[in-house]
Structure formats: C-alpha cells, structure tokens
C-alpha positions in Angstrom: 0.0 0.0 0.0 1.4 3.4 -0.9 0.9 6.6 0.9 1.9 10.0 -0.6 1.1 13.3 1.1 -0.3 15.8 -1.3 -2.1 18.8 0.2 -3.6 16.7 3.1 -4.7 13.9 0.8 -3.8 10.2 1.1 -3.0 8.3 -2.1 -3.6 4.7 -1.3 -2.9 3.4 -4.8 -1.1 0.1 -4.9 2.6 0.4 -5.1 5.6 -1.6 -4.3 7.9 1.2 -3.2 6.3 2.4 0.1 4.8 0.3 2.9 2.4 1.7 5.5 2.2 0.2 9.0 -1.1 -0.7 10.6 -0.5 1.9 13.3 0.3 4.5 10.7 -3.0 3.8 8.9 -4.9 4.0 12.2 -3.2 7.3 13.1 -4.0 8.7 9.7 -7.6 7.6 9.8 -7.9 9.1 13.3 -6.5 12.4 12.0 -9.1 12.4 9.2 -11.9 11.6 11.7 -10.6 14.5 14.0 -10.8 16.9 11.0 -14.4 15.7 10.2 -15.5 16.4 13.8 -13.7 19.8 13.8 -15.7 20.7 10.7 -18.9 19.6 12.3 -18.3 21.7 15.4 -17.3 24.8 13.3 -20.4 24.5 11.1 -22.7 24.2 14.2 -21.0 27.1 16.0 -21.2 29.3 12.9 -24.8 28.5 12.3 -25.6 29.7 15.8 -23.7 33.0 15.8 -24.5 34.5 12.3 -26.8 37.5 12.1 -28.3 39.5 9.3 -30.9 39.3 6.6 -29.7 36.0 5.2 -29.5 34.3 8.7 -32.0 31.6 8.0 -30.6 30.6 4.6 -27.0 30.6 5.8 -27.8 28.8 9.1 -29.7 26.1 7.2 -26.8 25.7 4.7 -24.2 25.4 7.5 -26.4 22.8 9.3 -26.7 20.9 6.1 -22.9 20.8 5.8 -22.5 19.7 9.4 -24.9 16.8 8.7 -22.8 15.8 5.6 -19.6 15.9 7.7 -21.2 13.7 10.4 -22.1 11.2 7.7 -18.5 11.2 6.6 -17.3 10.6 10.1 -19.7 7.7 10.7 
C-alpha cells in the first residue's frame, strides 16, 4: 500500500515502493476523523452565531454541511 502526502490527501494506490504500517494507517484515519469532527463543530457554531438578513438561509446551509460531515465521520 502506498501513501503519498499531497495537500492533506492520502493516495492509497497500490505500489511496491512504500509500505504503511497498521499503526500509521490507524493514526491517519484518526486524523481524518478528527478533522471531520472539527468541521462539524465549526459549522454548528457558525450556524448559531451568524446574524443579518440571510440568517435563515446561511444557518440552514451550515447545518446541512454539518450533517454531511457527520455522515463522513460515521
């Protein structure tokens, strides 16, 4: 299994040149999960603090994004 870092993305294309350990894979998956939960928290917080004429539209959109991130994390 090959792992190449490119702008926070994992390339898990089969390759003979690089090996990834089980613990490294676990650590990387946990990092990805952490980022998903951070995004969920940010979307929820932002949806609760915005003000102005477009409040309802923006809040609904942020909550939709939070739900999508939660599905990614599940």
